[in-house]
NUKOLKE-210153 format. One record per residue (C-alpha): x, y, z. Coordinates in pm, whole numbers, padded with zeros to 5 digits, always signed. Example, Ala and Ser with C-alpha at 12.3 -4.5 7.8 and 13.67 -1.06 7.14 Angstrom:
+01230-00450+00780+01367-00106+00714
//
This chain:
+06536+11919+13387+06881+12074+13412+07016+11759+13579+06877+11544+13299+07045+11766+13039+07376+11754+13228+07354+11375+13248+07288+11351+12873+07580+11581+12801+07809+11365+13015+07695+11045+12842+07743+11204+12500+08098+11324+12556+08198+10988+12705+08072+10816+12387+08255+11058+12154+08568+10942+11973+08879+11162+11980+09073+11256+11664+09419+11108+11607+09738+11303+11672+10076+11213+11524+10174+11059+11858+09860+10841+11849+09947+10729+11496+10303+10647+11600+10193+10437+11898+09897+10260+11741+10047+10167+11404+10400+10100+11532+10595+10260+11247+10927+10075+11225+11268+10203+11123+11372+10159+10762+11534+09823+10696+11786+09945+10439+12067+10188+10523+12137+10505+10330+12478+10669+10305+12407+11035+10228+12262+11142+10564+12210+11517+10607+12024+11757+10833+11803+11876+10549+11644+11722+10243+11800+11844+09920+11584+12019+09665+11554+11828+09339+11717+12131+09173+12021+12084+09399+12040+11711+09327+12056+11748+08948+12149+12113+08884+11992+12099+08539+11842+12428+08415+11631+12259+08146+11479+12034+08411+11411+12334+08633+11238+12513+08345+11014+12212+08280+10921+12180+08648+10838+12551+08666+10617+12519+08357+10438+12217+08503+10374+12378+08843+10234+12687+08673+10040+12531+08385+09945+12171+08465+09567+12126+08436+09538+11886+08728+09687+12144+08965+09394+12374+08889+09157+12083+08956+09317+12016+09296+09316+12389+09379+08943+12407+09299+08883+12111+09530+09057+12308+09805+08833+12607+09733+08522+12387+09743+08629+12238+10076+08693+12589+10215+08342+12696+10116+08198+12386+10284+08374+12489+10607+08210+12832+10586+07870+12670+10531+07925+12449+10837+08018+12756+11044+07706+12939+10929+07487+12661+11071+07607+12754+11419+07480+13108+11379+07125+13235+11460+06890+13262+11163+06683+13571+11085+06377+13561+10857+06153+13849+10758+05834+13895+10556+05619+14187+10451+05274+14212+10289+05048+14489+10164+04669+14480+10144+04399+14729+10041+04038+14690+10154+03921+15046+10180+04224+15112+10399+04587+15040+10325+04731+14767+10546+05101+14678+10578+05203+14371+10772+05565+14302+10862+05710+14005+11043+06067+13944+11166+06153+13609+11323+06479+13501+11485+06573+13147+11582+06881+12981+11719+06945+12614+11789+07183+12588+12082+07453+12337+11993+07464+12178+12338+07585+11837+12219+07826+11970+11956+07642+11846+11648+07736+12151+11442+08080+12196+11600+08171+11836+11513+08036+11883+11162+08245+12199+11122+08554+12015+11252+08488+11737+11002+08480+11982+10712+08799+12149+10839+08972+11810+10830+08840+11754+10478+08984+12092+10383+09321+11985+10523+09292+11659+10328+09242+11849+10002+09536+12078+10078+09763+11781+10140+09632+11605+09829+09736+11914+09633+10083+11908+09789+10129+11539+09717+10020+11584+09358+10285+11856+09317+10553+11622+09455+10434+11345+09221+10427+11590+08930+10785+11703+08997+10895+11340+09014+10712+11250+08692+10867+11549+08515+11217+11451+08629+11168+11086+08528+11030+11180+08187+11307+11435+08128+11592+11194+08206+11418+10918+08013+11416+11149+07710+11786+11221+07760+11858+10852+07795+11664+10771+07478+11826+11053+07279+12173+10938+07380+12090+10574+07310+11961+10668+06965+12288+10844+06881+12488+10539+06998+12260+10299+06810+12300+10498+06489+12676+10475+06529+12648+10098+06569+12426+10076+06259+12681+10274+06057+12953+10035+06171+12739+09733+06085+12682+09872+05736+13058+09899+05697+13100+09547+05836+12841+09401+05598+13009+09578+05305+13348+09438+05401+13198+09096+05470+13038+09096+05127+13378+09150+04965+13535+08882+05184+13255+08638+05109+13282+08691+04733+13653+08618+04760+13595+08310+04972+13758+08457+05281+13458+08413+05515+13172+08169+05538+12823+08268+05431+12697+08202+05788+12934+08469+05925+12826+08713+05655+12457+08639+05729+12510+08678+06105+12635+09035+06063+12338+09121+05841+12112+08989+06119+12294+09210+06370+12237+09508+06141+11867+09427+06113+11842+09389+06491+12002+09731+06549+11765+09895+06301+11469+09745+06489+11618+09874+06815+11649+10220+06662+11284+10219+06555+11178+10112+06903+11388+10388+07063+11249+10652+06827+10893+10541+06906+10959+10552+07281+11121+10894+07249+10820+11039+07069+10581+10890+07326+10788+11025+07614+10807+11373+07462+10429+11385+07417+10374+11257+07772+10600+11532+07906+10425+11794+07693+10097+11693+07857+10250+11729+08204+10366+12084+08129+10045+12156+07933+10236+12274+07625+10200+12053+07317+10430+12282+07115+10732+12253+07346+11056+12173+07161+11321+11949+07312+11691+11985+07241+11807+11679+07047+12160+11596+07159+12360+11348+07363+12349+11403+07739+12643+11396+07976+12516+11185+08265+12659+11205+08615+12585+11020+08936+12327+11210+09147+12394+11278+09514+12078+11313+09723+12133+11423+10082+11851+11332+10318+11830+11216+10679+11636+10890+10698+11718+10800+11059+11374+10903+11194+11128+10694+10996+10828+10823+11194+10904+11185+11107+10969+11099+10741+10649+10899+10697+10419+11133+10890+10551+11433+10695+10444+11282+10362+10154+11489+10225+09955+11180+10125+09984+11040+10478+09877+11375+10623+09579+11364+10388+09484+11015+10509+09512+11120+10875+09290+11420+10804+09041+11193+10626+09030+10961+10929+08978+11252+11169+08703+11388+10945+08512+11059+10977+08558+11066+11357+08412+11416+11381+08129+11315+11149+08055+11014+11370+08037+11242+11674+07805+11478+11488+07577+11189+11391+07567+11064+11751+07461+11410+11865+07145+11379+11657+07013+11121+11906+06998+11378+12184+06747+11659+12246+06779+11991+12063+06720+12326+12227+06580+12607+12011+06537+12974+12094+06298+13165+11873+06113+13495+11889+05913+13748+11688+06142+14051+11679+05878+14259+11503+05644+14238+11798+05924+14308+12042+06041+14619+11859+05688+14757+11806+05556+14668+12152+05480+14971+12375+05634+14785+12664+05952+14725+12459+06205+14488+12607+05958+14372+12865+05793+14161+12596+06121+13988+12509+06081+13717+12770+05729+13659+12649+05818+13650+12279+06112+13411+12307+05997+13054+12309+06228+12793+12447+06171+12448+12302+06335+12122+12387+06270+11851+12127+06376+11487+12127+06377+11275+11809+06151+10974+11861+06019+10839+11534+06344+10902+11344+06568+10717+11586+06597+10411+11361+06731+10634+11083+06973+10799+11326+07097+10460+11451+07164+10346+11095+07343+10672+11013+07562+10615+11318+07647+10268+11187+07728+10410+10844+07950+10679+11001+08129+10416+11211+08184+10191+10909+08322+10492+10722+08559+10560+11012+08682+10199+11005+08730+10220+10631+08944+10533+10672+09136+10367+10956+09240+10068+10744+09306+10291+10444+09550+10488+10661+09709+10165+10787+09767+10046+10431+09902+10388+10328+10151+10388+10619+10286+10042+10542+10298+10120+10170+10496+10437+10241+10750+10247+10451+10794+09983+10180+10836+10252+09913+11122+10414+10105+11285+10075+10168+11253+09981+09801+11394+10315+09687+11696+10290+09919+11766+09934+09804+11733+10035+09440+11977+10327+09486+12236+10109+09659+12223+09826+09405+12225+10059+09104+12516+10259+09244+12716+09937+09282+12632+09833+08927+12718+10180+08796+13058+10164+08967+13131+09826+08804+13019+09951+08462+13237+10262+08489+13540+10052+08578+13476+09812+08288+13427+10102+08048+13757+10260+08154+13937+09930+08097+13771+09880+07759+13867+10231+07654+14234+10143+07701+14187+09816+07509+14016+10003+07225+14311+10242+07197+14546+09944+07161+14323+09786+06895+14308+10114+06705+14686+10130+06696+14702+09765+06592+14457+09831+06309+14663+10126+06187+14970+09901+06183+14783+09629+05998+14808+09380+06284+14430+09333+06292+14181+09375+06009+13895+09623+05985+13636+09358+06077+13791+09292+06417+13837+09663+06485+13477+09753+06385+13344+09473+06607+13552+09610+06894+13410+09959+06837+13053+09823+06838+13121+09629+07156+13246+09949+07315+12937+10139+07199+12719+09867+07351+12905+09901+07680+12849+10277+07670+12476+10217+07611+12465+09983+07911+12654+10239+08116+12404+10510+08018+12124+10276+08129+12298+10233+08467+12308+10610+08509+11941+10637+08420+11845+10356+08662+12040+10526+08942+11877+10861+08866+11533+10695+08859+11598+10536+09200+11693+10875+09346+11375+11031+09206+11168+10748+09356+11330+10810+09694+11258+11183+09658+10891+11100+09594+10869+10834+09867+10977+11076+10143+10733+11344+10026+10981+11559+09834+11108+11898+09944+10840+12149+10047+11032+12439+09889+11009+12275+09545+10629+12298+09538+10597+12671+09619+10662+12809+09271+10306+12828+09146+10184+12960+09483+10384+13277+09418+10219+13304+09078+09873+13258+09234+09939+13538+09485+10059+13769+09207+09750+13685+09000+09519+13759+09293+09695+14089+09358+09657+14182+08990+09288+14100+08996+09243+14305+09314+09415+14605+09155+09189+14581+08853
//
């Protein structure tokens, strides 16, 4: 019998699949180096607070990490997964059941019964199940981390979008004021036959177009504010309404080792854990095909027996059972577990390739937007000098107010385009920050709060 059991054990472990390590992932999926080059290489990844150095942004991120509703949902999923691990561990332990009864038939009778049983996990059915739940716990932890990175990125994007919209609104209102002045002057010129009606009408159309642009910007600003209020879970939050002084962000990160970057992303870690969970579950399902060994005994009889421990060998019943009529169900469950493993495998493959493309796209976007921003800054500097000359010419009466007001509006439009270039560059940096998995130090804020809360509850 013992040789048969040893042979079954050997067959089982040969048929078991092994979980993936990072080295296995690297070799099997052949993660390539990033196609696009990045200038700001550094030994460490900058925190988003270092990249922008904006205290209002930091305040919003702190509020979101401490108050966002979805974070509590993800944390509860972690807690649920942790409890499932404990349940899986408990199945490896012996079970103890007791009963007591009282009867009266002339004499009082008390019957007590205490049974103990233990299924020996020879083929690792329960160990594999426990390992599967531990991987699912790791998946939920990494899902939480990735949500925090995404939340920080969304907060930063929304914040700078608000600043971009607020600044654009101020510039658009200046252009509208100038167009009102232009239309007023044009009206006088038209009445005196100095300009054609088509020219007068064209400027009124420009005024109408700017007013429509202003309404669109105001609508977008209100929508963005409300979206950001939802992210920080504070619908009463007030935003400062003023122009913003944009600057080019510098994000230092080392992107030379693509494997390390990609495999350190929390969402990729979560997918690897999900794949390993399905592998352990497959092994656990396979173990159900093999015999189970149960030890059981009536502890009440052993403890009350006059011969004491001598009855232990008699009371303990060793049973070896083999599933026969349920094998079809077990075979189908093995197929389902294997299909689930394949599904997780290809989900991981897609996630890896998507992550690589996201980094490549972010690097390309940063490089192209930085080049465009440089050109816009140079053009704006040149136009500033031209505008000073036109202002002096207008004061001397060399050009009329119409030409000067048109020049001012052209300059305001260039400033608006320049502000858009800054925002696009900032957005590209934020996308790169998200695509590499962020900075782990940025997501620890609400963990400190959680520890303090737990300590407070313990003290109470």
